[in-house]
N, C-alpha and C positions, 0 to 999 in steps of 0.2 A: 482822349487819344483818338486820333483820326483812324488808325488801323483797327482799334477795338470797336469803334462805332461801325466801321465797314463790315467787320466780321459778324458783329451782332445782327446787323440788318439781313445777312444771308440766312439767318435762322427764322426770320419773320415770315413763316410760310403758311400761317393760318388761313389766309385768303386763297392762296393758290392750291393748298393741299399737297405741296411738294413733299415727296418722301425720299428722293434721291439726293444725298448730301455730298456726293463726290466733288462737285464743283466747289462747294463751301470748304471741304477739307483741303482742296488744292490751294485755295486762297489762304487758309490757315498755314499751310506748309510754306508758302512763299513768304508770309509775314514772319514765320518762325525762323526761316533761313536769313531773312534780312535783319531781324531784330536781335538775334543771338539770345542771350539769357535775359534780356529785358522782356522777352516774350511772355514770361511767367506773369509779369505785372499786367501785360496787355490782356491775357486770358482771365485774370481776376476781374477786370472790368467787364469783359464779355459775359462771364458767368453771373455777374451781378444784375445784368439786364436781360439775360436769356433764360426762360423757364422751359426746360426740356419736357416737363409734363404737358405743357400746352402743345407740344409737338406730337403727343400721343404716347410718350414713354410712361412707364409706371412710376418713375421717380425723377426728381430734378437733379440728375447727376451733374458733376462738375467736369468740364472739359479741361484737360491738362496740356497735351501736346500731341503732335503726330510722331509716331515712332519711325525708326529707320526702315522697317518693313512696310511702311505705308499705312498701318493700322492706327487707330486713334486711341490714346490713353485717356481714361476717365477715372474719376473717383466717385464712389457711391455717395448718396445724399447724407448718410450718417457718418461718412468718413472712415468706415471700417474696411472697405474693400477698394482695390484698384482693379479696373476692368480694361481689357483690350477689346476694342470694337472694330468691326469691318468698316472701311471708309465710305461704303455706299449707303447702307441703311442704319449704320451705327448700332448694329446688333452685337450683343456680347459674345465674344469668341472664347474668352476665359476670364476668370476672376480670381484674384489672390488677396490674401489678408494684407491690409495696408501697413501693418506693423513691421518694423525693420528687424533684421537679424544681423548679429555680429559676424563679420568675416575678416580674415587676415589677408590683407593685400600687401605683399612684400613683408616688411617687418612691422607693419602698422595694422591696428584694429579699426575697421570701419563699420558703421551702422548702415547697412545696405537696405534700402526700401524697395517695395514692390513697384513704385513708379519710376524706377531706374535711377533715382538720385541716391546719394549717400551722404553721411555726415561723419566728420572726423573731429576729435577733440585734440587740440594742440598740446603736445608734450614738450618737456625740456629738450632742447637740441634740435627740434624740428625746424625745417625751413620749407617755404612754399614750393621750391623747385623739387625737393626730394619727395614731398607729398604728391605732387603732380606726376612725377616719374612712376611712383608705385601705382597710382591710379591707372595710368595708361598701360603699364605693364600687365595689369590684371585684365583690363577691358580689351586690349588688343591681342593678348595671348602671345606677345613677343616683345622684344626690346624696342621701345619707341625711339624714333629719331630725334635729334636735337630740335628740328623744326616742329615736330609734333608736340614735344614737351613745351616749347616756347608758346605755341598757339593755345594749348590747353591751359598753360600757366596764366595767360592773359584772361581766358574765359573764367577760370575759377576766381581770379582776383575781381573781375567785373561782377560776378554773381554774388560776391560777398562784400562789395563796396570797399575793397582794400586799395588804398592809395599808395601805401608804403609797405611792401612785403617784408621789410626788415623790422617792422614793429608788431609782429604777431605776438599775442599774449598767451602764456600758458593757461590752459582751461578754455580758451576761445574755441568755439565750435564753427567749423567750416562746412558750408554746403557744397557738395561736389555735384554739379549739374549733370544731367544725363549726357549732354554734349552731342556733337556731331550734327551735320546738316542732312536733311532728307532730300533724296533725289526725286524731284517731282515727276520725272519721266518714268520712274518705277511704279508710280501709282497706276491703277488700272485705267483704261480709257473710259470716258464717260459713256455709260450704257443707256441708250434710249430704249423706250418700249420697242417690242419686236416690230410693231407698225409705227412708221414715222408719220405722226399726225400733222406735220407741217406740210405734207404733200396734199394736193387738191384731191387726189384719188381717195385718200384715207379720210379726209375731213368732210367730204361732200361738197358739191358744187351746185350753185343756183337752186337751192332748195331740194336737191336730191341727196339722200343719205343712204348709208347701209347700216347693218347691225353694229358695226364697230364705230361708226361716226355719229350715232344718234345723239342729239343735243342732251347734255347733262354731265359729260365726262371731260376731264382735262384734255386739251389738245383738239377738241372738236369745236364746232361753231358756237362760240360764246355769245354771238349777237342775238341768239334766241333765248338767252338765259338772263334772269334777274333774281336778286335775293339769294344767290348761290352761297352756300357755306359748307365748311367741313365739319361734320358732326362728331366724328371720332376717327382715331387711327389706332389700330392694334398692331403692335410689333411682336411678331413671333420669332422663333429661332432662325427661320430662313425666309419668311414672308412678311409683308406689310399689308394690312387690310384697311382701306380708307373708305369712309362712308360720307356721302354728300346729300344735300337736299337743296331745293330751290323751286323757282317758277319758270315755266316756259312762257316767254313774252316776246312776241315779235313776228310770229308766223302769220297772224291775222286770220288763221283758220280756226284754231282753238288753243287755249292756253292753260293746260293742266299744271298742277304741282307735280314734282317728281322726287323720288328718293333713289339713290344709286350707291353702288359699292363696287370696288375693284380690288383684287389681290395681285400684288406684284411680287416677284421673287427678289433675291438678294442683289440682283443686278438691274432692278427696275423694269424687268420684262413682265408684261401682262400675262397672268395665269388664268384669271377669271373676272368676268364683269357681269353686273346685274343691274337693271334699271326698271323701275315701275312708275307708271303715270296714274294719277287719281282720276276720279270722275268717270267720264265716258272715254278717257284715254286720249292719245295723241294722234292726229292725222298727219301723215307724211307721204311724200313721194319718195319711194325707195328704189335704189339701184338693184336690178335683178341680174346684172351681168350682160356682157356683149352688147353694150349700148342700149339696153332695154330698161324701162322703168315701169313701176306699178304704183298706183295710189292705194295706200292702206289706211282705212279709217278705224279709229278706236284702238290703237295699240296700247295694251295694258302693261305688257312686260316683255323685256328682251333679256334672255339668259345666254351668256356666252362662256365657253371654256376653250382653252388652248389644247389642241390635239398634238401631243408630242410625236406621234407616229407620222402624221402628214405634214406637220409644221404649219397647219392652217388653224383658223378659229371657227368653231362650230357654234352657230347661234340658233336659238328657238324664239321666234317672234309670236307672241300670243295676243289675239285681238279680243275686244269686248264681246264680239259675237260668238266666241268659242273657237273660231278658226285658228289654226297654227301653221306657221311657215318655217321652213328650215333654210338658213342662209349660211354659206361657207365663204369665208374671206381669207385671202392669202396674206403672206407677210408684207406685201406691198400695199395692202388696203384695197385690193381688187376683188370684187365679187366673182367667184368662179362657179358657184352653183346656187340656185334659188328655186324652191319648190314648195308646194302645198303639202302638208303632212297628212 
């Protein structure tokens, strides 16, 4: 399936260390809206080729569909729980037992599941139109229109491969799909990190860098990097911590190895960054603000935290010599203060 392959490729983030899944969820949503209830079979193929543990999650959960509220519905690896996850970092918002519960919809008993689907066993005198009407009455909380019944009727028939609704068999079990299209516009806007690293100011120009653009992180100057890899991703309730490592290769000045980590919030905004260089450290020309630069030799570590009061990033640059500098970078990637500590 072309759509399944395309969706699966969006999760191949091991090289880039991508932790913001919102664009992928939007692609899933569009495929879900276009494919109707054939989307379930598309996602089966996606789940067979995507290992969520390789993305840094604790288990290889199964992706089901995008819910009407924009969250992503998943099933635990052992099949016991159904989880609702946020569309940005796929963090669990709530988890329910996957087993169904019997509920009376109209005059009929349905086995309602936590994933939003239901199952109904055909009884004597049943017809697909009546079953559809009771389903919609329950889900809409009002009397459905003839148009709504007709559309849902076709969807249930498609989900159960029913070609002739007049040939339902007593004891036959019908899958009642979750139904309904998802409004892509209701999904949150794609959230970039607070600093836009596509800008020249943020990523450094002509060999001049700042504490937030130091080679080794996503969005910064990758031409200096070789053998970069994502070592781990730890997904918390509201944050994602990603660890990197690699080699500096390309400055011609010195080429140490590095280890780095960054923590982002549930919207992909940077909360904390830390990078260390081995050996004698990294030599860089750094931006000190207001058009000024300074050569720093033997940078061993740069530790950065977001300051929620000022909206700036406070960084401490430690050198091999023991000297330390303080650098403050605003949300546009501009250095607004630089001083020796």
